[in-house]
Structures are given as C-alpha cells and as structure tokens.
ZADO-1210 file (C-alpha; in nm, 4 decimals, padded with zeros to 6 digits):
<atoms>
<atom x="00.0044" y="00.0247" z="00.0076" code="MET" pos="1"/>
<atom x="00.1276" y="00.3511" z="-00.0751" code="PRO" pos="2"/>
<atom x="00.2772" y="00.5466" z="00.2178" code="VAL" pos="3"/>
<atom x="00.0285" y="00.8622" z="00.2929" code="MET" pos="4"/>
<atom x="00.2480" y="01.1660" z="00.3900" code="THR" pos="5"/>
<atom x="00.0176" y="01.4104" z="00.5875" code="GLN" pos="6"/>
<atom x="00.0588" y="01.7702" z="00.4963" code="ILE" pos="7"/>
<atom x="00.0725" y="01.9871" z="00.8155" code="PRO" pos="8"/>
<atom x="-00.2086" y="02.2073" z="00.8424" code="ALA" pos="9"/>
<atom x="-00.1373" y="02.5938" z="00.7789" code="VAL" pos="10"/>
<atom x="-00.2315" y="02.7757" z="01.1186" code="PRO" pos="11"/>
<atom x="-00.5368" y="03.0039" z="01.1178" code="ASP" pos="12"/>
<atom x="-00.3317" y="03.3134" z="01.1764" code="TYR" pos="13"/>
<atom x="-00.6502" y="03.5406" z="01.1528" code="ALA" pos="14"/>
<atom x="-00.8172" y="03.3319" z="01.4261" code="ALA" pos="15"/>
<atom x="-00.5037" y="03.2973" z="01.6252" code="ILE" pos="16"/>
<atom x="-00.4587" y="03.6929" z="01.6042" code="LYS" pos="17"/>
<atom x="-00.7936" y="03.7609" z="01.7041" code="SER" pos="18"/>
<atom x="-00.7473" y="03.5805" z="02.0527" code="LYS" pos="19"/>
<atom x="-00.4038" y="03.7321" z="02.0891" code="GLN" pos="20"/>
<atom x="-00.5610" y="04.0735" z="02.0506" code="ASN" pos="21"/>
<atom x="-00.8251" y="03.9880" z="02.3135" code="ALA" pos="22"/>
<atom x="-00.5461" y="03.8868" z="02.5432" code="ALA" pos="23"/>
<atom x="-00.3360" y="04.1739" z="02.5158" code="TRP" pos="24"/>
<atom x="-00.6436" y="04.4069" z="02.5665" code="ALA" pos="25"/>
<atom x="-00.7345" y="04.2018" z="02.8794" code="SER" pos="26"/>
<atom x="-00.5663" y="04.3227" z="03.1936" code="GLY" pos="27"/>
<atom x="-00.3837" y="04.6587" z="03.1660" code="ASP" pos="28"/>
<atom x="-00.0589" y="04.5994" z="02.9805" code="TYR" pos="29"/>
<atom x="00.0454" y="04.9617" z="03.0247" code="ALA" pos="30"/>
<atom x="00.0970" y="04.8826" z="03.3616" code="ARG" pos="31"/>
<atom x="00.3700" y="04.6525" z="03.2761" code="ILE" pos="32"/>
<atom x="00.4942" y="04.8291" z="02.9953" code="GLY" pos="33"/>
<atom x="00.5778" y="05.1502" z="03.1557" code="THR" pos="34"/>
<atom x="00.8274" y="04.9687" z="03.4094" code="THR" pos="35"/>
<atom x="01.0078" y="04.8587" z="03.0787" code="LEU" pos="36"/>
<atom x="01.0813" y="05.2298" z="02.9569" code="GLN" pos="37"/>
<atom x="01.4593" y="05.1738" z="03.0058" code="ILE" pos="38"/>
<atom x="01.4655" y="04.9269" z="02.7323" code="VAL" pos="39"/>
<atom x="01.3379" y="05.1465" z="02.4483" code="GLY" pos="40"/>
<atom x="01.5792" y="05.4093" z="02.5677" code="GLU" pos="41"/>
<atom x="01.8541" y="05.1937" z="02.5540" code="SER" pos="42"/>
<atom x="01.7439" y="05.0657" z="02.2118" code="LEU" pos="43"/>
<atom x="01.7416" y="05.4490" z="02.0942" code="ALA" pos="44"/>
<atom x="02.0979" y="05.5193" z="02.2299" code="GLU" pos="45"/>
<atom x="02.2532" y="05.2292" z="02.0693" code="ALA" pos="46"/>
<atom x="02.0835" y="05.2907" z="01.7108" code="MET" pos="47"/>
<atom x="02.2033" y="05.6607" z="01.7323" code="ASP" pos="48"/>
<atom x="01.9743" y="05.8114" z="01.4799" code="LEU" pos="49"/>
<atom x="01.9671" y="06.1432" z="01.3459" code="SER" pos="50"/>
<atom x="01.7466" y="06.3843" z="01.4333" code="PRO" pos="51"/>
<atom x="01.4187" y="06.3843" z="01.1811" code="ALA" pos="52"/>
<atom x="01.5168" y="06.0311" z="01.1080" code="ALA" pos="53"/>
<atom x="01.1747" y="05.8676" z="01.0197" code="LYS" pos="54"/>
<atom x="01.0936" y="05.5758" z="01.2401" code="VAL" pos="55"/>
<atom x="00.8094" y="05.3134" z="01.2713" code="LEU" pos="56"/>
<atom x="00.7557" y="05.1463" z="01.5920" code="ASP" pos="57"/>
<atom x="00.5968" y="04.8095" z="01.5172" code="VAL" pos="58"/>
<atom x="00.3719" y="04.6291" z="01.7765" code="ALA" pos="59"/>
<atom x="00.4410" y="04.9400" z="01.9953" code="ALA" pos="60"/>
<atom x="00.2200" y="04.8540" z="02.3023" code="GLY" pos="61"/>
<atom x="00.1687" y="05.1752" z="02.5452" code="ASN" pos="62"/>
<atom x="00.4949" y="05.3233" z="02.3400" code="GLY" pos="63"/>
<atom x="00.8219" y="05.2739" z="02.5377" code="ASN" pos="64"/>
<atom x="01.0237" y="05.2790" z="02.2139" code="ALA" pos="65"/>
<atom x="00.7961" y="05.5565" z="02.0564" code="THR" pos="66"/>
<atom x="00.8697" y="05.7880" z="02.3426" code="LEU" pos="67"/>
<atom x="01.2329" y="05.7162" z="02.3646" code="ALA" pos="68"/>
<atom x="01.2913" y="05.8023" z="01.9931" code="PHE" pos="69"/>
<atom x="01.0547" y="06.0943" z="01.9933" code="ALA" pos="70"/>
<atom x="01.2608" y="06.2158" z="02.2822" code="ARG" pos="71"/>
<atom x="01.5258" y="06.2386" z="02.0114" code="ARG" pos="72"/>
<atom x="01.3521" y="06.4319" z="01.7811" code="TRP" pos="73"/>
<atom x="01.2795" y="06.1489" z="01.5588" code="CYS" pos="74"/>
<atom x="00.9477" y="06.1796" z="01.3336" code="ARG" pos="75"/>
<atom x="00.7700" y="05.8543" z="01.4957" code="VAL" pos="76"/>
<atom x="00.5073" y="05.6567" z="01.3753" code="THR" pos="77"/>
<atom x="00.3651" y="05.4214" z="01.6419" code="SER" pos="78"/>
<atom x="00.1592" y="05.1121" z="01.5625" code="THR" pos="79"/>
<atom x="-00.0302" y="04.8423" z="01.7268" code="ASP" pos="80"/>
<atom x="-00.3389" y="04.6224" z="01.6518" code="TYR" pos="81"/>
<atom x="-00.4589" y="04.6719" z="02.0057" code="VAL" pos="82"/>
<atom x="-00.6253" y="05.0278" z="01.9852" code="GLU" pos="83"/>
<atom x="-00.6440" y="05.0566" z="02.3505" code="SER" pos="84"/>
<atom x="-00.2668" y="05.0455" z="02.3772" code="LEU" pos="85"/>
<atom x="-00.2243" y="05.3218" z="02.1108" code="LEU" pos="86"/>
<atom x="-00.4465" y="05.5165" z="02.3322" code="ALA" pos="87"/>
<atom x="-00.2462" y="05.4875" z="02.6352" code="ARG" pos="88"/>
<atom x="00.0860" y="05.5470" z="02.4353" code="GLY" pos="89"/>
<atom x="-00.0569" y="05.8998" z="02.2864" code="ARG" pos="90"/>
<atom x="-00.1585" y="05.9815" z="02.6253" code="ALA" pos="91"/>
<atom x="00.1933" y="05.9615" z="02.7276" code="ARG" pos="92"/>
<atom x="00.3367" y="06.1614" z="02.4473" code="ALA" pos="93"/>
<atom x="00.0693" y="06.4081" z="02.4836" code="GLU" pos="94"/>
<atom x="00.1742" y="06.4305" z="02.8496" code="ALA" pos="95"/>
<atom x="00.5458" y="06.5408" z="02.7178" code="GLU" pos="96"/>
<atom x="00.4161" y="06.7492" z="02.4314" code="ALA" pos="97"/>
<atom x="00.5821" y="06.4820" z="02.1822" code="LEU" pos="98"/>
<atom x="00.4863" y="06.4805" z="01.8261" code="ASP" pos="99"/>
<atom x="00.3933" y="06.1481" z="01.7450" code="VAL" pos="100"/>
<atom x="00.1663" y="05.9942" z="01.4640" code="ASP" pos="101"/>
<atom x="-00.0512" y="05.6845" z="01.5647" code="TYR" pos="102"/>
<atom x="-00.2063" y="05.4146" z="01.3444" code="GLN" pos="103"/>
<atom x="-00.3597" y="05.1044" z="01.4325" code="VAL" pos="104"/>
<atom x="-00.1937" y="04.8333" z="01.2014" code="ALA" pos="105"/>
<atom x="-00.1261" y="04.4555" z="01.1873" code="ASP" pos="106"/>
<atom x="00.2767" y="04.3903" z="01.2112" code="ALA" pos="107"/>
<atom x="00.2265" y="04.1208" z="00.9502" code="GLU" pos="108"/>
<atom x="00.0488" y="04.3528" z="00.7015" code="GLN" pos="109"/>
<atom x="00.1874" y="04.7056" z="00.7434" code="LEU" pos="110"/>
<atom x="-00.0005" y="04.9690" z="00.5671" code="PRO" pos="111"/>
<atom x="00.3226" y="05.1555" z="00.4408" code="PHE" pos="112"/>
<atom x="00.5045" y="05.1950" z="00.1004" code="GLU" pos="113"/>
<atom x="00.8303" y="04.9785" z="00.0686" code="SER" pos="114"/>
<atom x="01.1138" y="05.2027" z="00.2093" code="GLY" pos="115"/>
<atom x="00.9217" y="05.4340" z="00.3616" code="ALA" pos="116"/>
<atom x="01.1073" y="05.4482" z="00.6829" code="PHE" pos="117"/>
<atom x="01.4851" y="05.5110" z="00.7780" code="ASP" pos="118"/>
<atom x="01.4316" y="05.2905" z="01.0809" code="ALA" pos="119"/>
<atom x="01.1653" y="05.0214" z="01.1897" code="VAL" pos="120"/>
<atom x="01.1958" y="04.9223" z="01.5640" code="VAL" pos="121"/>
<atom x="00.9979" y="04.7118" z="01.8030" code="SER" pos="122"/>
<atom x="01.0497" y="04.6336" z="02.1886" code="THR" pos="123"/>
<atom x="00.9034" y="04.2995" z="02.3080" code="PHE" pos="124"/>
<atom x="00.6258" y="04.3526" z="02.0528" code="GLY" pos="125"/>
<atom x="00.6837" y="04.2023" z="01.6998" code="VAL" pos="126"/>
<atom x="00.8257" y="03.8776" z="01.8540" code="MET" pos="127"/>
<atom x="00.4689" y="03.7966" z="01.9395" code="PHE" pos="128"/>
<atom x="00.3351" y="03.7647" z="01.5911" code="THR" pos="129"/>
<atom x="00.2185" y="03.4173" z="01.4955" code="PRO" pos="130"/>
<atom x="00.3374" y="03.4391" z="01.1426" code="ASN" pos="131"/>
<atom x="00.7070" y="03.5510" z="01.2162" code="GLN" pos="132"/>
<atom x="00.8432" y="03.5194" z="00.8932" code="LEU" pos="133"/>
<atom x="00.5831" y="03.7433" z="00.7342" code="LYS" pos="134"/>
<atom x="00.6146" y="04.0088" z="01.0208" code="ALA" pos="135"/>
<atom x="01.0032" y="03.9831" z="00.9731" code="ALA" pos="136"/>
<atom x="00.9469" y="04.0275" z="00.6044" code="SER" pos="137"/>
<atom x="00.7146" y="04.3486" z="00.6388" code="GLU" pos="138"/>
<atom x="00.9901" y="04.4903" z="00.8702" code="MET" pos="139"/>
<atom x="01.2394" y="04.4871" z="00.6022" code="LEU" pos="140"/>
<atom x="01.0170" y="04.5620" z="00.3209" code="ARG" pos="141"/>
<atom x="00.9028" y="04.9205" z="00.5097" code="VAL" pos="142"/>
<atom x="01.2823" y="04.9896" z="00.5921" code="CYS" pos="143"/>
<atom x="01.4698" y="05.1845" z="00.3356" code="ARG" pos="144"/>
<atom x="01.7924" y="05.0258" z="00.1886" code="PRO" pos="145"/>
<atom x="02.0670" y="05.1349" z="00.4345" code="GLY" pos="146"/>
<atom x="01.8334" y="05.1638" z="00.6908" code="GLY" pos="147"/>
<atom x="01.8271" y="04.9849" z="01.0248" code="ARG" pos="148"/>
<atom x="01.5987" y="04.7710" z="01.2068" code="ILE" pos="149"/>
<atom x="01.6195" y="04.7532" z="01.5913" code="GLY" pos="150"/>
<atom x="01.4570" y="04.5178" z="01.8307" code="MET" pos="151"/>
<atom x="01.4660" y="04.4094" z="02.1975" code="ALA" pos="152"/>
<atom x="01.3389" y="04.0451" z="02.2217" code="ASN" pos="153"/>
<atom x="01.3386" y="03.8242" z="02.4927" code="TRP" pos="154"/>
<atom x="01.5834" y="03.5301" z="02.4736" code="THR" pos="155"/>
<atom x="01.4639" y="03.1376" z="02.5193" code="PRO" pos="156"/>
<atom x="01.6752" y="03.0600" z="02.8042" code="GLU" pos="157"/>
<atom x="01.6122" y="03.4045" z="02.9830" code="GLY" pos="158"/>
<atom x="01.3151" y="03.4660" z="03.2474" code="PHE" pos="159"/>
<atom x="01.0376" y="03.5730" z="03.0562" code="ILE" pos="160"/>
<atom x="01.1514" y="03.2976" z="02.7964" code="GLY" pos="161"/>
<atom x="01.1141" y="03.0391" z="03.0487" code="GLN" pos="162"/>
<atom x="00.8020" y="03.2193" z="03.1927" code="LEU" pos="163"/>
<atom x="00.6414" y="03.1557" z="02.8540" code="PHE" pos="164"/>
<atom x="00.7477" y="02.7923" z="02.8520" code="LYS" pos="165"/>
<atom x="00.5952" y="02.7377" z="03.1824" code="THR" pos="166"/>
<atom x="00.2781" y="02.8875" z="03.0630" code="LEU" pos="167"/>
<atom x="00.2513" y="02.6210" z="02.7882" code="GLY" pos="168"/>
<atom x="00.2801" y="02.3558" z="03.0288" code="LYS" pos="169"/>
<atom x="-00.0518" y="02.4775" z="03.1611" code="HIS" pos="170"/>
<atom x="-00.2229" y="02.6161" z="02.8475" code="VAL" pos="171"/>
<atom x="-00.1292" y="02.4745" z="02.5205" code="ALA" pos="172"/>
<atom x="-00.0133" y="02.7501" z="02.2725" code="PRO" pos="173"/>
<atom x="-00.1764" y="02.7542" z="01.9270" code="PRO" pos="174"/>
<atom x="-00.0909" y="02.4675" z="01.6988" code="ALA" pos="175"/>
<atom x="00.1776" y="02.5325" z="01.4571" code="GLY" pos="176"/>
<atom x="00.2981" y="02.8523" z="01.6242" code="VAL" pos="177"/>
<atom x="00.6647" y="02.8714" z="01.7214" code="ASN" pos="178"/>
<atom x="00.7553" y="03.0431" z="02.0459" code="SER" pos="179"/>
<atom x="00.8056" y="03.4186" z="02.0414" code="PRO" pos="180"/>
<atom x="01.1168" y="03.3508" z="02.2349" code="ALA" pos="181"/>
<atom x="01.2634" y="03.2574" z="01.8724" code="LEU" pos="182"/>
<atom x="01.3226" y="03.5996" z="01.7983" code="TRP" pos="183"/>
<atom x="01.5772" y="03.6179" z="02.0907" code="GLY" pos="184"/>
<atom x="01.7680" y="03.3249" z="01.9362" code="SER" pos="185"/>
<atom x="02.0814" y="03.4628" z="01.7465" code="ARG" pos="186"/>
<atom x="02.0756" y="03.1640" z="01.4988" code="PRO" pos="187"/>
<atom x="01.7172" y="03.2318" z="01.3927" code="TRP" pos="188"/>
<atom x="01.7737" y="03.6217" z="01.3665" code="ILE" pos="189"/>
<atom x="02.0728" y="03.5595" z="01.1388" code="GLU" pos="190"/>
<atom x="01.8937" y="03.2960" z="00.9414" code="GLU" pos="191"/>
<atom x="01.5892" y="03.5419" z="00.8853" code="VAL" pos="192"/>
<atom x="01.7779" y="03.8636" z="00.8487" code="PHE" pos="193"/>
<atom x="02.1257" y="03.7865" z="00.7091" code="ALA" pos="194"/>
<atom x="02.0126" y="03.7682" z="00.3122" code="GLY" pos="195"/>
<atom x="01.8908" y="04.1041" z="00.3018" code="ARG" pos="196"/>
<atom x="02.1185" y="04.2723" z="00.5281" code="SER" pos="197"/>
<atom x="02.4521" y="04.4207" z="00.5544" code="ARG" pos="198"/>
<atom x="02.5399" y="04.3794" z="00.9039" code="SER" pos="199"/>
<atom x="02.3657" y="04.2322" z="01.2170" code="ILE" pos="200"/>
<atom x="02.4733" y="04.3430" z="01.5498" code="ALA" pos="201"/>
<atom x="02.3368" y="04.1179" z="01.8437" code="ILE" pos="202"/>
<atom x="02.4057" y="04.2466" z="02.1983" code="ASN" pos="203"/>
<atom x="02.3317" y="04.0461" z="02.5188" code="ASP" pos="204"/>
<atom x="02.1177" y="04.2488" z="02.7794" code="ARG" pos="205"/>
<atom x="01.9578" y="04.2014" z="03.0822" code="ASP" pos="206"/>
<atom x="01.6150" y="04.3524" z="03.2402" code="PHE" pos="207"/>
<atom x="01.5920" y="04.3470" z="03.5959" code="VAL" pos="208"/>
<atom x="01.2371" y="04.2663" z="03.7230" code="PHE" pos="209"/>
<atom x="01.2168" y="04.4330" z="04.0822" code="ARG" pos="210"/>
<atom x="00.9039" y="04.3525" z="04.2965" code="TYR" pos="211"/>
<atom x="00.8388" y="04.3480" z="04.6420" code="SER" pos="212"/>
<atom x="00.8045" y="03.9756" z="04.6645" code="SER" pos="213"/>
<atom x="00.7348" y="03.7030" z="04.4224" code="PRO" pos="214"/>
<atom x="00.3681" y="03.7068" z="04.5432" code="ASP" pos="215"/>
<atom x="00.3669" y="04.0524" z="04.4453" code="HIS" pos="216"/>
<atom x="00.4819" y="03.9538" z="04.0746" code="PHE" pos="217"/>
<atom x="00.2596" y="03.6779" z="04.0396" code="VAL" pos="218"/>
<atom x="-00.0352" y="03.8868" z="04.1571" code="ASP" pos="219"/>
<atom x="00.0431" y="04.1591" z="03.9426" code="PHE" pos="220"/>
<atom x="00.1142" y="03.9616" z="03.6364" code="PHE" pos="221"/>
<atom x="-00.2054" y="03.7640" z="03.6765" code="ARG" pos="222"/>
<atom x="-00.4060" y="04.0750" z="03.6841" code="THR" pos="223"/>
<atom x="-00.2415" y="04.3159" z="03.4439" code="TYR" pos="224"/>
<atom x="-00.0393" y="04.0992" z="03.1732" code="TYR" pos="225"/>
<atom x="-00.2659" y="03.9664" z="02.9143" code="GLY" pos="226"/>
<atom x="-00.0814" y="03.6349" z="02.8583" code="PRO" pos="227"/>
<atom x="-00.0878" y="03.5442" z="03.2046" code="VAL" pos="228"/>
<atom x="-00.3998" y="03.6872" z="03.3088" code="HIS" pos="229"/>
<atom x="-00.5940" y="03.4667" z="03.0248" code="LYS" pos="230"/>
<atom x="-00.3721" y="03.1506" z="03.1135" code="ALA" pos="231"/>
<atom x="-00.5342" y="03.1823" z="03.4814" code="PHE" pos="232"/>
<atom x="-00.8880" y="03.2458" z="03.3162" code="LEU" pos="233"/>
<atom x="-00.8551" y="02.9165" z="03.1018" code="ALA" pos="234"/>
<atom x="-00.7922" y="02.6931" z="03.4094" code="LEU" pos="235"/>
<atom x="-01.0052" y="02.5603" z="03.6951" code="ASP" pos="236"/>
<atom x="-00.8904" y="02.6382" z="04.0718" code="ALA" pos="237"/>
<atom x="-00.6911" y="02.3404" z="04.0982" code="ARG" pos="238"/>
<atom x="-00.5224" y="02.4438" z="03.7490" code="GLY" pos="239"/>
<atom x="-00.4864" y="02.7837" z="03.8808" code="GLN" pos="240"/>
<atom x="-00.3012" y="02.6586" z="04.1958" code="THR" pos="241"/>
<atom x="-00.0701" y="02.4507" z="03.9614" code="ALA" pos="242"/>
<atom x="00.0035" y="02.7259" z="03.7406" code="LEU" pos="243"/>
<atom x="00.1025" y="02.9652" z="04.0277" code="ALA" pos="244"/>
<atom x="00.3164" y="02.7319" z="04.2049" code="ALA" pos="245"/>
<atom x="00.5144" y="02.6663" z="03.8712" code="ASP" pos="246"/>
<atom x="00.5705" y="03.0452" z="03.8480" code="LEU" pos="247"/>
<atom x="00.6973" y="03.0800" z="04.1829" code="HIS" pos="248"/>
<atom x="00.9427" y="02.7958" z="04.0810" code="ALA" pos="249"/>
<atom x="01.0419" y="02.9647" z="03.7754" code="THR" pos="250"/>
<atom x="01.1045" y="03.2820" z="03.9713" code="ILE" pos="251"/>
<atom x="01.3137" y="03.1301" z="04.2367" code="ALA" pos="252"/>
<atom x="01.5519" y="02.9674" z="03.9736" code="ARG" pos="253"/>
<atom x="01.6452" y="03.3363" z="03.8798" code="PHE" pos="254"/>
<atom x="01.5846" y="03.5499" z="04.1923" code="ASN" pos="255"/>
<atom x="01.9019" y="03.7126" z="04.3430" code="THR" pos="256"/>
<atom x="01.7291" y="03.8959" z="04.6061" code="ALA" pos="257"/>
<atom x="01.7913" y="03.7756" z="04.9507" code="SER" pos="258"/>
<atom x="01.5566" y="03.9812" z="05.1591" code="ASP" pos="259"/>
<atom x="01.2344" y="03.8230" z="05.0583" code="GLY" pos="260"/>
<atom x="01.1730" y="04.0660" z="04.7688" code="SER" pos="261"/>
<atom x="01.2270" y="03.9817" z="04.4051" code="MET" pos="262"/>
<atom x="01.5159" y="04.0855" z="04.1689" code="ARG" pos="263"/>
<atom x="01.5208" y="03.8762" z="03.8541" code="VAL" pos="264"/>
<atom x="01.7329" y="03.9638" z="03.5734" code="PRO" pos="265"/>
<atom x="01.5594" y="03.8698" z="03.2266" code="SER" pos="266"/>
<atom x="01.7910" y="03.8242" z="02.9468" code="ALA" pos="267"/>
<atom x="01.6954" y="03.9814" z="02.6110" code="TYR" pos="268"/>
<atom x="01.8634" y="04.0484" z="02.2723" code="ALA" pos="269"/>
<atom x="01.9212" y="04.4027" z="02.1765" code="GLU" pos="270"/>
<atom x="01.9450" y="04.3414" z="01.7587" code="ILE" pos="271"/>
<atom x="02.0442" y="04.6200" z="01.5323" code="ILE" pos="272"/>
<atom x="01.9853" y="04.5035" z="01.1591" code="VAL" pos="273"/>
<atom x="02.1525" y="04.7599" z="00.8691" code="THR" pos="274"/>
<atom x="01.9344" y="04.6532" z="00.5733" code="LYS" pos="275"/>
<atom x="02.1261" y="04.5933" z="00.2409" code="ALA" pos="276"/>
</atoms>
C-alpha cells in the first residue's frame, strides 16, 4: 500500500491573532509596559539615529520605544493592532508634548510603502506575531535600503522566555505557532535577516524585574499581563494553583534577592540590523 504523507495544516493566523488581540487588550498591559521604559531608551541610544529620522515602531504597545525615539527628535509613527494600547501611548506622548503619529496596524501587513522609513523598531512587540517570517519580511520591506531595524526580544533561556514555557505547560499554545522567544535566538535572527542585510549586531542585555516579593509579581502579572491573565482564566481552581506554584518555581530559579523581595534579571537580545 502507498505511504500517505500527512501535510501539516497551515495555522489559522487570523483566528490566532483575534485571540491574541483579546489577550493583550485584557488586564492592563500599560501597567507592565511602563516599567520597561529603560529598554526603549537603551535601544534608541544604541541605534544612534539622526534627528528627523523617520521611525516606525511596530507592535508598539503603550509606546516605550516610541517615546524614546521621539525624545531624540525623530519623526515617529507608532503602530499596534490593539487600539487601547495605542491610546495609552498617545496619552503619554501628549503629557510630554511629543509629536507622534499613531495608527492601528497589523505587524504582518503594515500599511506603508516599501522603503518608507529610515528605521523600524520594536521592543518586546513584534516577537509575539504568530506568522513570524511574514512580520520579519514586513519590517524589512518598509525600511529603506541602508536603514536600520532595531529590536529588543526576550531570549529563550532568560526569565521571560522560561515564563512563557511555564505557561505553555498549563495552557497549550496555538498549534503550528513557534515560540515568541525565537526572536531572541541569534541563529534564528541571522537566518531570517542575513540575506537582506549588510550587518547584524546582537548584544546580550538584561532587564531586571524588581517587585516587593514573588507573590507581588505573580499577583501583578495575573491581574495586568494579558497572556498570564488569560492563562489563569482558562484554568479551574486546581489548575490555577498548579500554575501559580510553577510560576513561583520559575521565579526562584532566577531570583537574586535575599531579603524576601524579587530581583530577577531577564535576558534579552538587543538587535540592530542594517538593511542591504
């Protein structure tokens, strides 16, 4: 009898993104995002763009990179597919009298002309797109030749990469979708971007999560961080208890505090690609 080869089904990206949108809109990611502001500032310094450079922030969330580049007089367009997050970013920019354009946009189908921007950036944003190759291709497309793509992406081995691995043990991720932490993997970045770039610089960085205790972190993320919030909602009481215990175990592996508080360095890759 002939051997039947089963062709893997293509993920339903539209359905996956709809669920992701609902997850990121749940809780209040802006409460988390503002604590990460230093990462946007670090990326802006590393990219060293000229004032008036045209910058696109992809999957901007509540605008950490947007604000950092706007503070350096770049002409920033801030995009996300969660409108409520853009609204929070807009409020932050208005509070500082920063001139930023805002537009709802899908990172996998950016509504801009090819080569429209001097730089395309994303901090802990584009890495969560389900169709990763499409998102990477779109970032390259809208960046002009000789322009730069700058990203901050959590690594697989770091704390947040391991936190998502822990979540996946309790709530299965969508079938056929790779881990977001691939965007923090040097081999994957080089494989995806090398063919269309002059250079790729990847620097190892840490962001330190500082909370009054591990309980404080788990409660805060359970309330405000969409993926963790939704994971708890998907479980019954017993499952929630098990997830909380595993999150505490993950924290314990990385926690460097000795006074009962939480000080957890989380590795991320700071990436600057110069487009060919």
